[in-house]
C-alpha positions in Angstrom: -6.2 4.8 12.2 -9.6 4.3 10.6 -11.2 2.1 13.3 -10.0 4.4 16.1 -11.1 7.5 14.1 -7.6 9.0 14.5 -6.8 9.1 10.8 -6.6 12.8 10.0 -9.2 13.6 7.4 -10.6 16.7 5.6 -14.2 15.8 6.7 -15.4 15.3 10.2 -16.2 11.8 11.4 -20.0 11.4 11.4 -20.4 10.5 15.1 -18.8 13.6 16.5 -15.2 12.2 16.4 -13.7 15.4 14.9 -11.3 15.2 12.0 -8.9 12.7 13.6 -5.5 13.4 15.1 -2.6 15.2 13.6 0.6 14.2 15.4 3.0 16.6 13.5 2.0 19.8 11.6 3.5 20.7 8.3 6.4 22.8 9.6 7.5 20.4 12.3 7.3 17.5 9.9 9.3 19.2 7.2 12.1 20.0 9.7 12.3 16.3 10.7 12.1 15.0 7.1 14.7 17.5 5.7 17.1 16.7 8.5 16.7 12.9 7.9 17.1 13.2 4.1 20.1 15.5 4.3 21.8 12.9 6.5 21.1 9.9 4.3 18.0 8.6 5.9 15.2 7.9 3.4 11.9 9.3 4.8 8.9 7.0 5.2 5.8 8.8 6.4 2.8 7.2 8.0 -0.4 8.7 6.6 -3.9 7.2 6.5 -6.5 10.0 6.2 -6.8 12.3 3.1 -5.6 15.4 5.0 -2.7 13.5 6.5 -1.7 12.3 3.1 -1.9 15.8 1.6 0.4 17.1 4.3 2.9 14.2 3.8 2.9 14.9 0.0 3.4 18.6 0.6 6.3 18.0 2.8 8.0 15.4 0.6 7.4 17.5 -2.5 9.2 20.5 -0.8 12.1 18.4 0.5 12.6 16.4 -2.6 12.9 19.6 -4.6 16.3 20.2 -3.0 17.4 16.8 -1.6 17.8 13.8 -3.8 16.5 10.7 -1.9 14.0 8.0 -2.1 10.8 8.5 -0.1 7.6 6.7 0.6 4.2 7.1 2.3 2.9 4.1 4.3 -0.8 3.2 4.1 -2.1 6.0 1.9 -5.5 4.6 2.6 -7.7 7.7 1.8 -6.7 10.1 -0.8 -8.2 13.2 -2.4 -8.5 12.7 -6.1 -6.2 15.6 -6.8 -3.5 14.1 -4.7 -3.3 10.7 -6.5 -1.0 11.9 -9.3 1.4 13.6 -6.9 3.0 10.3 -5.8 4.3 9.6 -9.3 5.2 13.3 -9.9 7.9 13.1 -7.2 8.5 9.3 -7.5 7.1 8.7 -4.0 6.4 5.1 -3.3 3.1 4.1 -1.8 3.7 1.4 0.7 0.2 -0.1 1.0 -1.4 -3.1 2.7 -4.2 -4.6 0.5 -5.5 -7.0 3.2 -6.9 -4.0 5.0 -9.4 -3.2 2.2 -11.7 -6.2 2.9 -10.9 -6.1 6.6 -11.8 -2.4 7.0 -14.6 -2.0 4.4 -17.4 -2.0 6.9 -15.6 0.5 9.1 -14.8 2.7 6.1 -18.4 2.7 5.0 -19.4 3.8 8.5 -16.7 6.3 9.3 -15.9 7.6 5.7 -19.4 7.8 4.2 -19.4 9.0 0.6 -15.6 8.9 0.4 -14.9 5.2 0.1 -14.5 5.5 -3.7 -11.2 7.2 -2.8 -10.1 4.6 -0.3 -7.5 1.9 -1.0 -7.4 3.4 -4.5 -4.7 1.1 -5.9 -5.9 1.1 -9.5 -5.9 4.9 -9.5 -2.4 5.1 -8.1 -1.2 2.5 -10.5 -2.8 4.2 -13.5 -1.1 7.5 -12.4 2.3 5.7 -12.6 2.9 5.3 -8.8 5.2 2.6 -7.6 3.2 0.4 -5.3 4.9 -1.8 -2.7 2.8 -4.3 -0.7 3.2 -5.1 2.9 1.2 -7.1 5.4 1.1 -4.7 8.3 1.4 -7.8 10.5 0.4 -8.5 13.2 -2.5 -6.1 12.5 -3.3 -8.2 9.4 -2.1 -11.7 8.3 1.5 -12.0 7.4 0.6 -14.2 4.4 1.5 -12.3 1.2 -1.1 -14.2 -0.8 -3.8 -12.7 1.3 -2.7 -9.2 0.3 -2.3 -10.2 -3.3 -5.8 -11.7 -3.4 -7.3 -8.7 -1.8 -5.7 -6.3 -4.3 -6.9 -8.4 -7.3 -10.4 -9.3 -6.1 -11.2 -6.4 -3.7 -13.0 -8.8 -1.4 -12.7 -11.7 1.0 -15.8 -13.9 0.5 -18.3 -11.1 -0.2 -19.2 -9.2 -3.3 -16.3 -7.0 -4.4 -16.0 -3.6 -2.7 -15.2 -0.8 -5.1 -14.0 -3.3 -7.8 -12.9 -0.3 -9.9 -9.8 -0.3 -7.8 -8.9 -3.9 -8.4 -5.5 -4.3 -10.1 -4.2 -7.0 -12.4 -2.4 -10.0 -10.9 0.9 -9.1 -12.6 0.8 -5.7 -11.0 0.1 -7.2 -7.6 2.9 -9.7 -7.9 5.3 -6.8 -8.9 4.2 -4.8 -5.9 4.9 -7.9 -3.7 8.3 -8.8 -5.0 10.0 -5.5 -5.4 9.6 -5.6 -9.2 10.8 -8.7 -11.0 8.3 -11.5 -11.4 10.2 -13.6 -14.0 13.7 -15.2 -13.8 16.6 -14.2 -15.9 20.3 -15.1 -15.7 22.1 -12.8 -13.3 19.0 -12.1 -11.1 19.2 -12.3 -7.4 18.3 -15.8 -6.4 15.4 -15.0 -4.1 12.7 -17.3 -5.5 9.2 -18.7 -4.6 8.1 -21.8 -6.4 4.4 -22.0 -6.4 2.4 -25.3 -6.4 0.1 -24.0 -9.1 0.6 -22.2 -12.4 -0.5 -18.6 -11.9 -1.4 -18.2 -15.5 -5.2 -18.5 -15.8 -5.6 -19.1 -12.1 -9.0 -17.9 -10.9 -8.4 -14.9 -8.6 -10.6 -16.4 -5.9 -8.0 -19.2 -5.5 -5.0 -17.0 -4.8 -5.4 -17.1 -1.0 -5.0 -20.9 -1.1 -1.8 -20.8 -3.2 0.4 -23.8 -2.2 4.1 -22.9 -2.0 6.4 -25.8 -3.1 9.7 -24.2 -2.2 11.5 -21.0 -1.4 15.1 -20.0 -2.2 16.9 -17.1 -0.5 20.2 -15.9 -2.0 20.5 -19.2 -3.8 19.9 -21.3 -0.7 16.9 -23.6 -0.3 15.1 -22.3 2.7 11.8 -24.3 2.4 10.6 -27.3 0.6 7.1 -28.8 0.9 7.0 -32.4 2.1 
């Protein structure tokens, strides 16, 4: 993790914390991932630091060359520029948690000096053709999906935007939060959220306060505002 300085990074932490902690080396991780993939388990690897992400990408690239399966990397917080296009090249999903960007910006500036332009690089991943899927990482961060959507679109909480070059459009953030579809068509799965405000033209700063009028799960009304 970033705050505990255990995220495995290429560069040393500035306060003598070393490079972080590597729990599984390349060879051991590849054995586990290959065994899982060959037995029908889709691998999902946890990687935060840039070196950890490179190892995860190396392993998945090797395994996916011979085993057909879906795969993902969770967090992908700090990436080397050369590793960004590798997600899309092997169709590896980046499972990211946008609410961490404003939460961790101060820690990132302190522990990853000079590297934060490569942190939480959602726009770069999106531009490279990567499939993004948003999660909350609750209870570490708020469960509220609108908090993550707002963080991805604005790159901030109530401060000036942090690395706004990595902000992504609202439509892309909604797609990453819903598994793809953001419009309704006949024959779609009836999992719906009815918002209390029209998202078209909504100022990004108001996304966190989005009222939800109703939710529908598999065609069944599960919530309705009073």
